[in-house]
N, C-alpha and C positions, 0 to 999 in steps of 0.2 A: 485509791480504794473506792471513793465515792463514784468515780467514773465507771468502775467495774460493776458496782451494784446497779447503776442506772441501766447499763447495757443488759444485765441479766433480767431486770424487770421488763425492758422492752421486748426481749426475746420471748418472755413468757406470754406477753400480750399479742404477739404475732401469731396468726392461725397457722397450724401445721398443714402445709400445702398437700403433703402426701396423704394425710388422713382425710382431708377434704375430698380429694380425687377418688379415694377408695369408697367413700360414702356415696359419691355421685354414681359410681360404677355399680354399686351393689344393686341387684335386682329386687324390686319390691316383692314382699311375700304374696304369693298367689293363692287365691281362694279357690281350691279345686272343687269340682262337682262330681258326684257319684250317682249311679243309677242302677236299678235292677229292672229287667224287662222280662216279659214272657215272649221269647222268640217264637214266631209262628213257623209252622211247617213251610218249607220252600224258600226260606230266607237264608242268605249267607251271613255269617257272623263277621261282617266287615262293612266298611263304608266306601271303599274303592272298588269299582266294577272290574271284573276279569275280562280280558280280551276274548271276543267271540262267544261270550256267555251272557245271556240276558236273564239274570237272576235278580230277585228282590234283594235290596240292601237295607241295613239297619236305619239309614238316614230317612227312609220312607215312613218310619214309625213315629218320629218326633223331631222337633227342631233342636237337636243336640248342639251344645257349644263347640267351638273349634277345638281341635286336638282331642276329641273324645275317642277312646279306643275300647275295644272289647277285651275283657280279661279271659283268656282262653277262647274256646270256640265250641259251637255245636254244629254238626254237619247240617247241610241244607234240609235233609229229611228228618232231622231230630228237632225236638221242641223243648220249651221250658225255660228255666231260669238261666239268665245270662247277666253278668255284672259288667258295667261300663264305668270308666273313669277318665278324667282329664289328667290324672296324676300317674305318670309313667313309673315312678318309684313304688307306688302302692300296687300297681299292676304286677310289677316284678315280685314283690313280696308275696302276694297271694298265689302266684303261679309257682313259686319255689318253696312253699312250706308244706307240701303234701296234704293240703287241706281236704277233708272229706267232701265228696260229691255224691249225692244220692239220686238214683234214677228209678222211675217206675217204668217197667218194661213189659209190654204185651208180647207174648211169644205164641207161636203156632203150635197148638197141642196142649195137652195137660202135662205141665211140668212135673217131673218125678223127684222123689226124695234124693235119689242117687245123683241126678243132674244138679240139684241145689248143692249137694255136698261137694261135687267137683268144682263148681263155681267158687265155693267158699275156700277151697284149698289151693286153687290156682289151676289154670288150664293152659295148654300150649296153643299159641296163635301165631300167625305170620305178621311180622312187622318189617316193611321194606325188604321183603325177600328173604328174611332170616327168621328162624324159630325163636319165639319168646315165651317164657313161662310167666304168666301173670302172678302178681303178688296175692297172698291170701286176702279175702275181702269179706264183707258182710253180705249175705244173700238169704232171702226167705220168700216164701210164697205169700201173696196177699190174700186175705180171706175173701175179699170181694173186689169188684172192679172199682178203682179209685175214682173220685169225683173230679174229673178233668173236663175242660171245654172240648167240644166236638172238634175233631181235626178237620181242616179245610178239605182234605181229600179222603174219600172213603177208604177204609182199611181193606176190607174184602167182604164178600157175602158170607154171613154166618153159616149158611148151608154147607160151606166147604169144610166144616169141622170145628171142633172146640178150640178155644184159646184160653190162656191163663195169664195172670199178672204176677210179676215178682218185683221185689225191691232189691237193687244192687247198689252197694255203697263202696266207692273206690277212693284211694288216696293218690292214685296215679291217673294218667289220662293219655294213653296211646291212641293213635289214629283209629277211629271206629272200633275201639276196644270192646265195648259192650256187645255190639253186634257180632263181632268175631268170637267172643266168649260164649254167647248163647248158641251160636252155630256149632262151636266145638263140642258142645254137649248134646247136640241133636235137635235144638229148638231154634228155629229162625225167628229173629226179632221182627215184629210187625209194626210196633209203635214204640218210640223211645222218648220219654219226657223227664228232663232233669227237674227235681223238685227242691233241692237244697244244696247250698255251698257253705260249708262251715255251719254257722248258726243263722245264716240268712235263708229264709224259706220263700217259696213261690207264693204262699198264702192264697189270697183270693184273686190274684191276677188272672186275666184271661188272655188269649192269644192277641199279641199286639200292644198290650198294656205296658206303660212305662211309669215307674215310681222313683222319686228321688230318695237318696239315702244321705244321712248326715255324715256318716263315716263307715269304714269297713272294719272297725275293730272287732265286731262280732265274728266276721268271716275269718279273721286271723287267729282266732282261738281254736285249738284242736278240740275234738270231741272227747 
């Protein structure tokens, strides 16, 4: 009996080899970094250049850490708020929760009440060669021109006619959706600036500015 007890005590004192190996293999918890930037006109929402295209890339704006990725995208001729992170899981969550995205849109001509109503209720646009009816959204005319930094490239000569500014807020994000929507109601988009994603706002950033964020909890909350 005594021998049996001694063996049991020795077994308890011997390290569990399997547990030790698992602990060694476990990856250390990574401290991810998050950013919000004001993407300037003419920049691609990416870090890797495309073949045969000489476009400005996000890496020119700041010394971002390795594995930084853009969450969603803005076309090269669109501007404004873009979120970046080193956390792929956080990127996935934000892109798949239907989080509101608000845009200030300058259109060619004086936008009409009927056009605003059509935008609110959904309009038919083309996506990859097929017809698509956009989901209902928030849209209204801005009382005055928003305070935004001057775009790097001139919009057009004011003598060519009036323009107006509208706010459009979407939960979806098809390719060039805003531009296609305003065109569908007879008003071409001249300038497109994203000003909000969830509860994260562009605030006082100007084109090219980069600001660090502690987390994206605000963006994950629905409005």
